[in-house]
C-alpha positions as CSV (number, residue, x, y, z in Angstrom):
1,M,2.2,2.0,-11.9
2,K,0.2,2.9,-15.0
3,T,-0.3,6.5,-16.3
4,I,-2.9,7.3,-18.9
5,T,-4.6,10.3,-20.4
6,L,-8.2,11.2,-19.5
7,E,-9.3,10.3,-23.0
8,E,-7.7,6.8,-22.7
9,A,-9.3,6.4,-19.3
10,Q,-12.8,7.1,-20.7
11,Q,-12.3,4.5,-23.4
12,H,-10.8,1.8,-21.1
13,L,-12.5,2.2,-17.7
14,P,-13.5,-1.5,-17.2
15,E,-9.9,-2.6,-17.9
16,L,-8.6,0.0,-15.5
17,I,-10.9,-1.2,-12.8
18,L,-9.6,-4.7,-13.2
19,L,-6.0,-3.4,-12.9
20,V,-6.8,-1.6,-9.7
21,E,-8.5,-4.7,-8.3
22,Q,-5.3,-6.6,-9.0
23,G,-3.3,-4.1,-7.0
24,E,-2.0,-1.9,-9.8
25,E,-1.7,1.9,-9.3
26,V,-3.4,3.9,-12.1
27,F,-2.9,7.6,-12.5
28,I,-5.0,9.7,-14.9
29,V,-3.2,12.7,-16.5
30,H,-5.2,15.8,-17.5
31,D,-3.4,18.7,-19.2
32,N,-0.1,16.9,-18.7
33,L,-0.5,16.8,-14.9
34,P,-1.3,13.8,-12.8
35,T,-4.8,14.6,-11.7
36,V,-6.4,11.4,-10.4
37,K,-5.3,8.2,-8.8
38,L,-7.6,5.2,-9.0
39,V,-7.7,3.2,-5.8
40,M,-9.7,0.3,-4.6
41,S,-12.7,1.0,-2.4
42,L,-12.3,0.3,1.3
43,E,-15.5,-1.7,1.2
44,K,-14.0,-4.0,-1.5
45,L,-11.0,-4.8,0.8
46,E,-11.3,-7.9,3.0
47,K,-12.4,-7.2,6.5
48,R,-9.8,-7.9,9.2
49,K,-10.8,-10.5,11.8
50,F,-9.8,-10.2,15.4
51,G,-7.2,-12.7,16.3
52,Q,-6.4,-13.8,12.8
53,Y,-2.6,-13.4,13.4
54,T,-2.5,-14.9,16.9
55,G,0.7,-16.9,17.3
56,K,2.2,-15.7,14.1
57,A,4.6,-13.1,15.6
58,K,7.3,-13.6,18.1
59,M,8.9,-11.0,20.3
60,S,12.4,-11.7,21.6
61,D,12.8,-12.4,25.3
62,D,15.0,-9.3,25.8
63,F,12.6,-6.9,24.1
64,N,12.2,-4.7,27.2
65,H,15.8,-4.7,28.2
66,P,17.8,-1.5,27.8
67,L,19.9,-1.1,24.7
68,P,23.6,-1.1,25.2
69,E,25.5,2.3,25.4
70,S,27.3,1.5,22.2
71,F,23.9,1.6,20.4
72,W,23.2,5.2,21.5
73,L,26.8,6.3,20.7
74,N,26.7,4.7,17.3
75,E,29.7,2.6,18.0
76,P,30.3,-0.8,16.5
């Protein structure tokens, strides 16, 4: 997380944009208060593709089985 003043942001905007594109959070402070958070545009983010994670997650066979009574009673 990077915090800068409004004056610094005005002087270094291209560098700040690069930081945001790399995943860095940038906050701009005005009158000693965090006023603005720079975030990446949703259009810039990669579009998700249907089925891109098919077969990458596994659910246990007992997923739908009831939990034991000891779970609900917070017993070891």
